[in-house]
N, C-alpha and C positions, 0 to 999 in steps of 0.2 A: 320047537321052533327056531331055539336060539341055533343050535349046531345048521340048521336048515338054511338060516341067514348067513352064517358063515361061510356054507360051501357055496350059495350065492353071492355072496360078497367076493370070494377069489375069484369064482369063476369069469364074473361079469369084469372083474378087474383084468383079467387076463384076455377078455375079448376086447376091452378097450384098449390094452395094448397089442392085440394083433391088429385090429383097424388101423390104430394111429400107423405099425410097423409097415401094412401093407402099403398106406396111403403115402408114407415116405418112402420107400424104397420104389414105389412105381414114379415117382415124382422128382427122384435126385438127378443132380446133373452130372454126367456120366463122367466129366472130367473136373478141373478145374474151376472156379470161380472167379471174377473178378474181385477187386481188393485183396484182403488179407488171406484169402483161400490159399491162392498157390504156395503162399510162404509158410502158412502151416503144415500143408501137405507135405512141403520137401522137407521141413525141420523135423515132422513126423517120420518121415520114411528113411532118413539118412540121420538123424537126432544130431541136426544142426542145431545152431545157436539163432533163435528170431529174435524181433523187436522186443525192445522192453517193455514189461517186466519179465517177458517169457512164461511158458505154458509147459511147464517139463514133465508134469502127470499125463497131459493132453498128448504130449508127445510120446510118451510110453506106451500108451494104450493105442495109439496112431499106428505106431509101430508095430505092436502086436498084430491088428487089423490090416497092415501092409503084408504081413507075410503070408497071408492067405492070396494075396495079388499073384497071378501066372506070370506077370509082367510088367514093366514099367508102365505101360497103358491104361493097367487096371487099378494102379495103387489107388488116383483118386478115386474112382468106385469103390474100393472098399472102404476108405476114410469117410466117406460122404454115407456110406452104408453105416459106419459106427456112427455118425451123429444123427441117422435116422433112429437106431434102434435106441440111443440114449435119449433122445427125443421121445421115442415110444413108451421106455420106461417112464419118463416123466408124465403120460397120459394115464399111465397103469397108478403110479402113487399120488397123482391128483384124484383118481377116482378113489382110492382107498381114503385118502385126506377127507374128501368131501363125505364119504358116506360115515365115517368117524365122529366130524363135527353133527352131522344130518340125525345119527343114530343118536345123538345124548339130548335133543331135542324133541324128536317124534319118536322115538320105541323105548317102552316100558318093559320090566320084566313079565307083565300080562298083557303087552300090547296085542293088538289083531295082527293076523300074519299080511295083511295087503299093508300096512305099516312096514313091513321088511321091504315089500315089493316097491312103495313109495321110493324109499330110503335109494335103494338099487336104482332106481329111475333118476333120482337127481344128481347120484355119482355119475350115472351115464353120459346124462346131459348135460353136465358139467362137464366132463372129462373130453367128448368129443367137441363140444364148443370151443374150447381151448386148442384140440388135436385141430381143428381146420381154421383158427383165428390168423389173421393176417401176419403180424410179427413173428409167430414161435414158429408156423410152416415154415417163413422164409429162414430161420436159422437150422430146421430142420433137415434140410436137403443140402449143404453144403459143408465143407470141411472146416469149419470154424469151430471157437471153442465156447460159443454161447451156448449150442444145445446140450453141451456135457456140463457148463455152467449150470442149468436150470436144472438137470437130472440131480446134482447135488444140493440144490437149494429143495427139489422136491422129496427127496429121499429123508434129509436132516429134522424138514418140520413133519414127515409122515413118522420117524422115528420118536419125536419128541411125544406125539401124540400115543404111538405104542409104549412109551413108557407111562404116559398117563395111565393107560389101561393094567398096569400092574406094577405102578408105582408103590404101593404098600407091601409087595411081596420079596421076600430075597431076591438079592442079586438084581434087584432093578436098576441099579445106579451103572450096570453093563452098558443097557442103553444112551447114557450119557455119556459114558466111553468112547461108544460107536459114534456118535455124534461129533466130538471132539476128535476122532480119528479122521471123519470125513470132512470136517473142518479143514485141518490139516491137509487133508489130499485137493481140496476143492482149492488150496493157496496156489497148486500148483496148474490151476487151470484159469482161474479168475476169481477176483476179491470180491465181486457181486453178492457169493453165496454168504459172506459174514454179516450182509443185513439180515438174515435169518434169525440173530442171536437175540435181540431184545424179543422177539416174539415168542421164543424157544423158553426165554427167561420168563415170560408171562405164563407161559403154561404152567412152569415147575411150580410159580408164586400162586397161582389159584389152585392149583393141586394141595399142595402142600401148607398152604398159611390161609387163616380167618380173611377173607378181604375187606380192605378198608381203606380210606384215602391216603393215610400215611404209610400204609405198606405199599400201597401200588406206586406211590412214589419212590418209595425205598428200593420198588423191585426193579422201575424205570430206570433209576438211577444204578444200580447194580448193574444192568444189561448193560446200559451206556460205558462201563467200566470195563466190562469184560469185551465190548466191542472194540472200544479205543484200546485198549490193552495188547488185543491183537493185531490190529492195525497199527497201530504206532509203537506199540510195546515189542511183541514177538518177532514181528516180521522184520524191521528195519535194526532191531538192538541184538538180536542175536547174531547179526553181521559187525553191525557196529563195535559191539565188544570184541568181539574179534579180531576188528582191525587196532583196537586199542594196544589188546598184547602183542599182536603181529609186530607191530610198530616197537613197543617196547622189546620185544627178544631179538628183531633184525637190528634195528638201528642204535638203542642202547647197551642191550648185552653182545651185537657183535655175532648173532646165531644165523643159520642159512636162513633164506626165505621160507616161510611156511612153516617155521617152528612156532612161532606164537600162535598160529590158530590152531596148529596140532594140540598145545598143551591145553588152550581156552576150550577146546572140545571136550578133550580128557576130566578137564576138570568139571566141565559141563555135566557130562554123564555120569559121571562119578557122585557129583552132589546128589544129581537126581536119583539114581539106583541106591544111594544112601539113605535121601529123603522120603521115599516108597518104602524101603525096608523098615524106618524107623517109626512110619506113623503107622505102618502094618502092626508093628510088633507092640507098638504104646496103645493101638485100637483107636487114631483118631482119624475117625471113619470121612468127616468133612475134607479134614487135611490131605488125607488118601487119596481121596475123589481127584479133589484140584489138581495133585500132582499128576495123578494119571493122566488125566485131562490133560494138563501142559506137556505131558511127554510124549503122549498119542500126537497131539498138535506138530510137536517137533518131528516126529516120524513120519508124518504125513509130509510137512515142509522139509525135510530131508530131500524130495526130490529136488530140489533144486541145488544139490550138490551136482548131478548130473551137468547142469549147464557149465559151473566151473571145468569139470572132467572134460567134457566135448571141448570146450572153450579150449582148455590147455592143449589138445591136439591140433590146433589150429585148421579147423574144416574150412570149407569154400565158404562157407556162409556163417560169419561168426562176428553178429552184431555186438557191438560197442567192447568185445573183445573180454568178457569178465573172469579171468582166468587166474585175478588174485581177490585178497579178499576187499581192496579199494575200490577196484572196478565193480565187484558186484554190489556193493553200496551203490554207487551211480544209478547199476542195471535194475536195483530193486525200487530206486527211487524214481525213476522216470525221469532224471536228468534231463536227459537230451530234448524233453517237450517243454521245460520252462517250468517256471511255478505260475500260480495265480492268485490272487488273495480273496480269501473268505467271507471274514467276519471283519476285518478291519483295514483300510487300505486306501489305495490312490484313485483319482478319476482318471481318464483318458485323456487330461491336460493337466493333470497336477505337477505342482512345480517341482523339478529333481534340484536335489540340492547338490551340485557336483562336488564341491569340496569334501563334503560328510562323505559323499557315495566313494570317493577316491579312498578316504581313509578307512573308511571300512572295509575290512576282510570278509569273504565267505569263506567255506569249507576249503581247506587247501585241495588241490591238484597234484595228485604225486606219482611218481614214476618210477619203476625201476632203475638203479643206475649206479654202476661202482659197488656191488655188493649190500645196497640198504636203499630205503626208500627216499627220495628226495622231491622237496615240494617245487613245482615250475612256477606254478600262479597260483592266484584263487580266484573261487568263482565270484565272478561280479554280483554286487548285491545293491540295488538303487535306495537310496535315500531321498524320501519327498518332505517338501515343507509342510509342517502339521499342520497349518490352516488349511491346505487342499487336500486332506482325506476325511475318510469318513467310515461309518459303520456299514457294515453288509456291504460292500463294494460292488457293483455289477457292470458297471459301464468302466473298465480299467483298459481295456486295449489300446493302446497308441498307435495301430493301424490305420491309415485313412479310409480304407474301404470301411472298416468297423465303427470309425467315428461316425461317418456319414449315416450308416446303420442304426445305430444308436440314437440318433438324434429322428430318425424316420421312424424307429418304433415308438420313442417314448411322447413322440408329438410336439406341437410347437411350445416354447418356452422361453424366458426373457433369460435364465439362468440366475446364477448367482453371482455377485462381483464379490472379490476376495482381493486384499492388498498385502501384497508380498513386495519385500526387497530385491531389486534386479541384481544379478550375482555379478555380473560384467561393469554396470555404473557405480553401482551403490542406492540408484535412484529407487523412489517406490511407485509401481507398479500395478496395474489392476489387470486380473483374470477373471473372466466370467466361466465358473462353474456349472455343472449340471445341479438341478437343485436334487436333493433327495427325492421330490416327487417324481421327477426325472428318471432317476435312477429306479425307484419301484415300479413305475408305469414298463420300464424295460422289461425288468424281472416278470411282472405280470401279465403282461400281453406277448411278450416273446419267450423267454424262458420257461413259464408254466405254461401259458396260451398256446404256442406256436408249437415248441418243444418237447410238450410234453401231453396236454388235454389232445392236442390236435392227433397224438400219435393212439391216446387212449379211445378218441370217438373211431380212427380208424378201424381200431379192433372189432367194435361193441356198437356202430351206428353204421357206419360204410366209410368208402374213400371216391375219394371224386376220381384221380389218377396216378400212374406210376411215376408223374413228372415232379421233379425235385424244384418247389418253389420257394419264393421268400415273401410271401404276402401277399403275390397276384390273387385274384378270383379264379383265376384259371388253372391251377398247379397245385397239387398235392394238399389238399382240401380234403376235411372230412364232409361228407355229405349223409344223407339219410334215404332219400328214395322218395320222398314226399315233396310233391312239386313246391308247394307255397314255402314250406320251410327253406329248401335249398335256393329257389327264386329270391328270397328276400335276401339270402346272405350271399350268394355268388352270380347274380344275375338270372334270367330267363335260360334254364337249363335247355329249353325244348330248340332252342337257336343256337345251341352249342356247335361248332364246325365239326363235320363229320370224323376228323382227325381227334378230338378230344372224347366224342360220342362214342367212338369204336375203339378207344382204351381197353386193352383187356385188363388193366387195374381199374377200371372204373364199378365198384362192389355196393352193393344197395342191400341195406340188411333192416331198412325200415325201424332203426329204433329195437327192434326188436331183442336182441341180446342186453343191450344197455337196462331195458324196461324189466326182462326177467332178472337181471343181475339186481338192477334196486329192488324189486321183491322182494328177491330172498336176502339182501341187507337188511331191509325192514324188518322180514320176518324172522330173523336170526337175532335180532337185536328184541325183540317183542317176546321172545320164548321163553322168559323166566330168568333165573341167575345164571344156568349155564349156557342159554341162548347169548345173555350178555357178555358173558367171559368170553366166548367163542368169537363174539361180534369185535370185540377189543383186539382180540388175539390176532384174526385176519384184517383186520383195520392197521395193526400197527403192521404188520407184514406188507399191506397195502401203501402204506404211507413212506416205508424205510427203501423200497423199491421201485418206489416213483417218486414223489415229491423231496424226497432227501436227497435222491439223486441228482434233481433239479438243481437242488441247493448248494450240493457240493461240485458237482462238474463247473458250475458257472459257464456256462457256454458262451462263445462271442457269436456274433451273427456269421453268416455266408459259412457255416459249415461244410465240408466238401462233400458230405453225403447225409442221408436222413440217418437219424441215430435212435429212431425207435427201439432196436434190439437190447438197447440200456435199461427198457424198462419192462422189460419179458417180466420179471419177477411179479411185478404190481398187476399186470395182466392175469398172470397165473391166480393171485389173489383174487381178484374180482371174478375169474373164472370160479374160484368156489363158491361166490355168491349166486352166480347164473345157476348152478347145481342146487344150492339151497332154494332158489327161487322155484323150483319144481315143487317143493314142500308146500309153496303159499299157494301155487296152483290146485295142489291135491286139497288143501284146507280148505280152500274156495268151492271146490267141486263137491266137496265132501257134505255141504248144505243142500245140495239137491240131490245127490242119488247114492251108491253104495261107496263105501270106503275102497272095494275094491277097484270098481267103476271109477271111482276118482282117480286112482293111482296109475290105473293103466292109461286111461283118458288126457291127464295131465303128463304122463310121459309121453304119450305117442303125438299130443299134440305139441309138445315143446321143443321133441326131438324134430319132429317137422319145421316149427316155427324159427328155431335155432339153429343146430346144428347142421340139419340138412339144406338148410339156406344158403349158410355160409360155406358148406362145400361148393356148390353149385355156384355161387357167386366167386368165389377164389380158385376154383381149380385152373380157369385157362391161365392165371397170372402167376401161378404157384406152380405150374408143370414144367420142370427144366428139362425133361427129358428129352435126348435127341439135340440136345444145345451144346456144342464144342465151339463155341465162338472165343472164349478166353485163350484156349490152348490153342486153336488154329491160328489166330491173330500172332501169338507169340512164335510160333513159327515161321509165321510172313516176315515177323522184323528179321528174326535170325536168318532168313532164308534172302532177304535183301543185302544182307552185308556179305561180302566177298570172304575167302579163307583167311582165317588169323585175322580176323576184323577187330576192333574196338569200338562198342556202341554204346555212346552216353544216353541214358534215361533221365528221369527226373521224378514222375510220379509212380502213385502204389500200381496203376494200373498200365503203365508201360515197363514194370519190373518185374514184381512178383509173379506175373503171369510168364516171362522168359527164365526168372531161376527155376521156376515149375519145368517148365520143359527141358531142360539143362538137368537139373538136379535129380529128377523124377524119370523122365523119358529119354534121358541122353541124349537131346537132341542137339545139334551143334556147339559141340564143348570146344571147338577151335575159337569160337568168339568170346571175346570178355565184354562180359554186360558191367557198365561202370554207373553206378545210380548219383547224378550231382549233387543232391542233397546229403548223402552219405561223405561226399569227397571233400567236405567241409572238417570233416575228423581224422585223428593221426590215425585210427584202429582201423579204418577201412581204406586208408592210404596205404598201409603197413599190408592189409591184405590183397589190395592190387599189384602190389610189388612181388608177391609171391605167384608161382606158377599154380593155375588151377586147371586141372584134367589136360586138355593140348593146347592151353592156350599161355603161353609164356608171360612172363611177369610182364608189366605194363614199363615202358622205359623212361621212367621219371630219374631226374638226376640228383634231386632233393633228398639227402639221408634220414633217418628218423628224430633226429635230435634237430634238425632244423624246419619239421613241419609239426613237433610235438605239440600237445594242447599249449596256447599259451603264446607261442612262436610262429611269427607271421601269419595270424589270424585273419589280418589285412595289410595289404601293401598298398601305401599311397603312390599314385601318379603322379610322378613332377617332372616338368618337362625344363630339365636342365640343359640337355641337348636337344638342340632344332634342327633334328635330321632324324633318318630313320637308322636304327640301332639293331642290329641283328641279336634277335630274339634271344638266341643260346648265350650271347654275350651279357644281356639285360638280364636273364635268370641267373647266370652265376654272378653277377652282380648283386642281386639282390639275395644270394644264397650267403654272400659273405660274410664272415665274422670281425673283419677288418672293423674297427669304430668308425673311420673316415665314411663309410659306405651307409653309415646311420644318421650322416650329420647332413641337414639342407641348410644352405647359405641364408642366415636369416630368420632362422628358427632356434630356439632355442631344445636340450633334450635331443633324443635320439628317435630316429623314426627307422621303419621298415617300408622304403619307398623302391619304385623303379624310377632311373634317370630321364624318362623319355617317355611321350604318348604314341608315338609312331615308331613300330617295329618292322622288320623284314624274315622272311624265313627263305632261304634261297632255296631254286628249282633246278632240278637237271632235268632238262627235258629229256634227254635219251632213256635216264633210268625211269622216268614216268611210262613209257611207251614199252620198256623191255618188261617193269612189273606189272604193268597192266593197271597202274594207278588210273590213266587215263587211255580211254581206247585210239586206235590208229587213227580214226577218222577225226577226231578231235585234237590231234596234233598241234595244227597251226592254231589252235586257241590257247596254247600251254602261255603261261606267261614266265618271265625271267623270276621274279619272286612274289611270293605272296604279302601283301602287306596289310598290317591288322594297327587300325588305329583305334587307339582307348579314348573315348570321350568321354570319360567320368572321372572323377578324384581319388577314387581307390576301386580295389579290387579285391574279392575276398578270397579267402582261403582254394575253393575249389577252382576259381578262374586261375589263381595262380598254376594249378596243377594240370589246368588244360594247356596251359602256354610252355608249360616245363614238358609236357610231354609231345607237345607238336614242335618245341624246338630242339628236343633229342630223339625223335621219332627215325628225323630222317628220311621220313617217307617207306619204310619198310614197312610198317602194318596198316590197311585201311582205316579210317578213322570216319567213324559216323554219327549223327545226332537222330535220334528220333524224332517223328514229326512232331510227336506231342509236346516235345521240351520247348520250354517259353523261348521268347527271343531273348531275353534278359540273361537267359545262360548261354548264349551263343559264343563268348568271349570273343566278339566283334569279327567272326569270322564266316558272316554268313554271307558275302559278297563271292565267296567262292564254293559254296553249295551245289550241289549237284544231286537231284531227287533220283532214286533209285527204288521207290518202290513204297516202303515204309517207313525209310529213313534218309536222310541226306547226306551224302558222301561228302568229305572234305576234298576238293582237287584243285590245282594250281590254273585254277581259270575261273578269270573275273566274269561275274555277270552280275550287272546293275538290279535289284530288286524294284521290281515293277508290279503296280494294282495288286498291291498287297502279296504279291505270290514273290516265293524265296527261290531263287538259284536259276541254276538251268535244269533241262529234263535229259537223261541218257535212256534215249526211245527205244533205242535196240534191247537194251539189257532188261529195260523195263516193261518192256512188251512181252518178252519172254517169259517172266516172273507170272504177270497175270494171268497169261493165258494158260500156260504151263506147269507152274509151279506152286503157287498160292492157294492156300486153302479159304473155303467159305464159314466153316465152323455151323453151317444151318442157318444161315441169313434168308437164302432160296428156300428153305424147307417150310412149306406150310403149317406143320407139327409145331416148329419150333416157336418160342415166346419169347420176345423180343423186349427186353426194357429202356427205358430212357438211358439207361450206359451203353447201350449195346447201337442205339440209335446215333448217338454222339460218336461213336467209332464209323458206323456208317458211313456218317456224311463225310467226315476226315479221307474215307476210302472212295466217296464219290467225288471230292474233292484233287484226289490224286488221279482218279480215272479222266476226270476232264481236263486235268492238264496234261498228262500223258495224251491223250487226244487231239487236243489242240495243237500240240509240238509235233504229233506225226503229220497232222494238216499242213502245219507251215515248213514241213520236210517233203511234202506232196505225196506220202505215203496213206492215200485216200481209204484205201481198201482194211487195211491196218487200223486205221482210226475206228471206221465201222466197226470192226472186231471188239473194240475196245467200248464204245459206246454200247453197243448191243449188249456186251457182258454186264454193263453197268445198270442194266435195266430188268437182266434175267437175274442175275446175281444178288442184285439189290431191290427185287421188285417195289412197285411203287404201294402196295396194299400190305405189304411190312414193313417199309421204310419211306414214308409220305416224301414228297418233293423239299427240298429245302433251297437255299440261296444256290448251291451248285448246281442243281438241276437247270436253273439259266442258261450256263455254260454246256452242259449235256445238249441242249437244245440248238445251241451256237455250233457246236460241233457237228451235229447234224445239218444245218443250213451248209456250212462251208463245204462238209461232204457231199451235198446235192442230196440229201433226203428229207427233202421240206415236209411230207408226210408225217416223218416221223418227230421231227422238230417241231411241228404244230402240234400234235397230241401232247405233245409235253407241256408246251407252253398253257394248252386249253385246260388239261387236267390240274397244272400248278394255278393258272389263273383260277380256277374253281373254287381249288382248296384255299387259298389267299383272301379270293372274295368272301367267302363263308366265316372266316376270323373278321376280315373288317366290318361284315356282316353284324357279327356278334358284338363287337366291340361299341358301335354304333348303338345298339341296345343297350348298354350300360349308364347309368347313371354318373354323375360326375366324379363321387366318391370311389364306384368302383373301378371305374376308367383311368383314374390317378393311379390305382396298383399294377397295371397293365400297361402305362403308357409306354414303354418302353419295347413290347412285343408289338401294340397298336403301330406304333411310328414302325417298325421293320415290317408288318403286313403292309403297309403303305408305299413303301419304299420298293418292296417286293414288286408290287403291283404294277408301278411304275416301269421297275425294269422289264415286266413282262412285256409290258406295253411298247416299250422303247424298243425291244429286241423284236417284236413282230412287226414292228412299223419299219428297222433298219432293213429287214431282211424281204421287206415287201408284201408281208401276207397282210395286205388289207382287210380281207375279210374279218381275219382273227380279230385283227386290230379295232375293227367296228364293233365286233360283235362282245370285246374285253370292255370296250369304252361305253358301249349302252348297257351293259351290266353296272356300270356303276350309276345309273341314274335311278335305280333300286334303292340306294342307301336314302337315308333324310337329308335332306339339305342343310349343308353347315357341319355335317358330320367329318369333312375331310381335311386335312390340313391344306394350307395354300402354299402349295407346292407343284409339281409338275400334273400330279393326279388330278387338280382341279381344271387342268386346263382340258386332260383326257374327260372329264367327266362332262366339260362343254361340249366335247365332240360327240359326247354318248346324247347330249339334250337335241343336238342338231339333227343326229338321225332320226332320234323320235319325232322330230318335229317341232319342240320346243323352244323355239328360235328365242325367244323372250329371256327364258330363265340363261341361257346358254350366253346370250350377248352379256347379260349381268356377271356372269362368271368371268366372260373372258375382260369385259372392261376393270372388273376388279385385278386379275391376275396382270395385264399389262400395265394398270398403274403402278402396282408393286415392284414389277419388272423395270420400268422406266426409270422409276425413282430409286434402285440399287445401281443402274447404270449411271445416273444423273451422279449420285453422290460420289461413284468411283471414279469419274472423271473431273470432278471436282477438288478431290484432295490431293494434297503434295506427292509426289510418284512415290516418295521412300515409306510412305506409309501404305500404300497400294498393296503391298506383298499379302496385309492381313485379311485386305477384302476379296484376293483374287478367287476364291472360292464362290463368296456368293455374286462377283460378277462374271464368272462364266454360268453362274446356273441363270442369272438374268437374260442373258444372252439367248442361251436354251429356251427358254421361256419365250421368248422373243419370238423366235424360228420357229417354234411350235405353234404360237398364236397365229403368227401369219399366215402359217401352211395350211392351217384349220380355217381359217377365214378365206383364202384362195380357194379352198376345196371345195366350202358349202356359200361362194357367191355370197358374202358379206362383205361387199364392196364400200357400203357406204359406213359400216362401222369401222373398216378398216381405214379408211378415209378421216375418219372422226379421232380417232385413236392417233394416226400418224401426225394429226394436226396438234392435237392437246398434249402431246408427249414433252414437246422441248420446254414447257413451264411447269412440268410435275413441280410439286414442292417434296422435297427430300423429308421423310419419315423414318428411313431404315434405321437408324441408329436407336430412336426412341423405340421402334417396336423390338 
C-alpha cells in the first residue's frame, strides 16, 4: 500500500502541476503588463540593470526562456510563460507539502487504503485552492519576480520535509545544503524566500531534539540568528567588507581600481576552501555543514556579479550604475528609496534637531576621481529631539497627505503635548504629538486590517471589486457574498450601481475557503504531537510571510497600488490548512459512512465548494489573454513623438512600457525616454548623455562634476536681476565654480542659485518652420522668445537639467512631456505645450491654460495619429478584461479625444470631429469603459456637430449611471457615507453638469426626465447646490408644488445671502469669494427660469420682495 501511495502522490502532484500550468498559460498576458513587468522583461531579455536591489537570477532564467522567442514581439510571452510554469511548479510542491503533513497525522503503517485517498484528496484540494486564489493567480500570469520567488519558498519548504523523511539516514544533510543553495539563488530573485528559514529550523528541531519550552525558545532564537545573519550579514557585508579592502588598496596603497575587491574575494574563497577541507579532515560534521551551507549561499548569491559586470558595460538601462563596490552597496541597500523607522523613531511631527543633524554625518558618498575614491558628500541623517521619539513608530512620514491619512485612520484624538526648546528663539514651545494609542490604532486599522487582513479575505472570503480604495465602502473591500454580513459592513449591496455590480473583480466565495482552512488548522492542532508540531511549523511560516512583513514594511497610507503580492507566502501557508481541512471533513463523514465513501465524498464536496467555486469566480478577472494595452499605449506614446524626439515621463506606467517597447521590440529607437524621477541622480544624467541606439546624447551642457551627487542637488531662485535673463546665460552662471556666483548679498555662506526668476529662450521663426517644430499654418502664432517664469523659491536637479536641455537644445530636437506627467514637473513650460496625442510638445507658441486644460492642440497631426496610427490594445475587444489601471488610462484617452474633437469643431472641421467622437465610442465602448467626467465633453462635441441624438444618448446613459451612484450613496448611514463623501460629491456635481449640458443645448425633454429622476431620492439627501434646484423642477414636473416651493425658497435664500454678503464686503476682499458669488448668481437665474417655466408667479414675487432684507449667514455656514 505504501508503494501505491507513493505512486498516487507523484501522479496527483504532477496532475496539480498540469492543471495549474494549463490554467496559467491560457490566461497569461501576451505582452508586457503595467507596473514593473516592462522593466523586468527588458532586463531579462538584454541582461540590463533594473531597479534596486536587482533580480539577477530572475534575469538569467528569463534570458534562457527568451531564447525560444522567434522575434522580439514574442519575448514577453516566453517570460510570462516562465512565470506561469514557475507558479505551476509551486502548486506541485504545495501538493506534496500538504500530503506530507497530512500523512503524518492521517496515515499509519497499517492504515486502510482509503486514508491514502483522503490524504491525496487533501493535497489536491489545497493545491487547487491556491492555484485559483486571487493574489497568486495575478502574479502567475505576468513577467514579474513574485512567481519565481513563490517557487523558491515552496521548494525550500518541501525540501526540509524531504529531509525530515531521511533525517536519520547517511548523507541526509545534503538536503540542508540544497536548501542553503536555493536560499542563495533566491536572493537573486527576491528576499521574501528568506522568511521560510525559521519554519525550516523548527522542522529540524522537532526532528532532532526532544521538544520542551526552553528548547523551542532556543530553536526560534537560532532561526532568528540565521535569518538576520543572512539578511543583515551575508548580503550586505559580503560587499561592505570588500569596500574596506578596496579603499585600503586603492586610496592607501595606490593600487589600481578593483584591486582590493580582487584580493578580498581571493582571501574569502581561499579561507572557505581551507575551512571546508579542515573540518572534513577533522570530522567536524556540524561546522563542515555550516561552512558548506555558507559556501553554497555565496555561490547562489554570486549571481549579483552579473549586475556589476553588465553595469560596467554601460548598457542602455543601468539603474544606479552599480559598477564598483561602493555603488553596489547602495544598490543592494535600496538607498534611493530612503529609510523608515521600525522599532524606535520619530512621529510625523517630531522636532528635528537641526544643529545635531548638521553635525552628524551619514555614510560617505564616494566617486572615482584622480585614481582614487574621493568623498564628495555624506548621506543626510536627521536627528530628532529625544522627547518626541517613540517605540514602534508607525506614523512617521512628514508628507502632508500621509499626515492627513494618519489622523483619519487613527480616529479622533487630543494628542500628547510635549515641551521642547525652539531652536531659533531658545524659548520653550509646545508641540502636540500623536499618542501611542493613535500609533497603535493606525497600525491595527490600516497596516494590519486594511493592508493585510483585507488581502487575506480577498483570497479566502471574496473580493468586492478591482478598484483600489482607501477605506471607502465602495472600493476594494473584502466581501463574502452573504447579504446580511456584507450589507452590515458596506451598505445594501442590492442597491449598488451597475458599474460596481458588474465589475469583473467582484468575486464571492461565501467564506467557504476560509472555513475549510480554519477546520484544517484546528484539525492539525488537535492531531496529537505530530499534528501540533506541524501546526506550529505552518503557523510560523504563515506569520513570518504575513504579519511579520507588515511589521517590517511599515507602510505609509496612499500606496500607489495594491500590495497583496507581498503576502503570497502567507496565503500559501493558509492553503496548506485548506488542504488539511479536507481531512477534518473526512473525519466527520466517517462517523456516518464508510472510510472510502467519506474520503471520496469529502474530496468531491470540498473540490466543488472551494477550488471549483474560486475558479469560476476568478476566471473573468484573471484572464489576461488578448490584452495588449500596456504595449500598444507605449507604442502610442512613442508614435506621438516626431523623429529624434525627447519625451519626459515620470511614473512606472508611462516609463516601463516604453522601455519595453524600445528594448525588447526595438520600436522607435530614435526617441529618447527620459524619466524625471531618475533625472535627479547623477548616474541617470550620465546615461542620458550617452548615445542609445538611434538616439543621440541629450544636449546637456553641465559636466559630470557639476551635477555629481552632492553638487547642485538644488538651486535657489533669487531675483537679483529684475529682468528677463537668457536661459543659457543663467545655466552658465549656475554651472560656474567662481565663488562670486555662490554668494547672495545679505546672506552668509555660499549657495547654488539662479540670479533671476524670469528667463527667455530665443526663437528663430524661420528655423521653426523649416525644421517642422511648428507647422506652416501656425507660423503666425510663433513668439519671438519663450518666456519662463519660475515662481517658487528653489528648483531641484531634474528641473535644472530640463532648463539646461532647453537652453542648449537650440530647438534642434523635439521635446515632449507625457500627458501623465504632473504639473509640478513642467518646469514652467506649460504655456508652450501643444497636445499631439499622448504627449505635449514644447513649441514657441504661447497658449493660456483655460478650464483646466493645458496648451493648444495640433489638430491635423493628432487627427491623423488617432485615425491611422494609434493602437488600442483590446479596449474594444469583448474578450479583454480591463482592470482599474486600464480604466484610468482610458479616461486620459477619452479626455484627449474630446479635446481634439472640440478643437476640430472650433476650426470648422465638423466631419473630422464626428470621426473622432465616433471613434471614442467604438474604441472605448461604454460597456467596457463606463462614462466619466470627459463623457460630458464628448456629448457637447456631438451637440456642436449637430448630432443631437448621439449627444442625448450619452447624457441619458451617463445620467442613469450617475443617478444609480447617488441613489446608493443616499442609502448609506452617516458613518459609511463619510468614507465616500468625495465620490458622492463628484456624483452630485456630475449629475448637475449633465443637466446643465442638456439645458444649454435645449434638450428640454431630457432635462425634465433627468430632473424628475431626482425625486426618487430621499428628501434631504442632496447637497444644497444647483442639484437641489433641479430637484425642485423634478417635483414641479410631478405636480408636488409644495415640496418644490420649499426647496426653491431655501435655495433662493441661500443665494441671496451669498450675493448680499459679497456686495457689502470691501472690494479688495471680494476676490476670495468670486466663485461663491458667481454660483449665487447662477442659482438665482436657474430659480427664476424654473419659476417662470412653471408659472409660480406668486412665489417669484414673494422671493423678490424678501431678498433685499435677507440676513447673511454665509460665513457661519
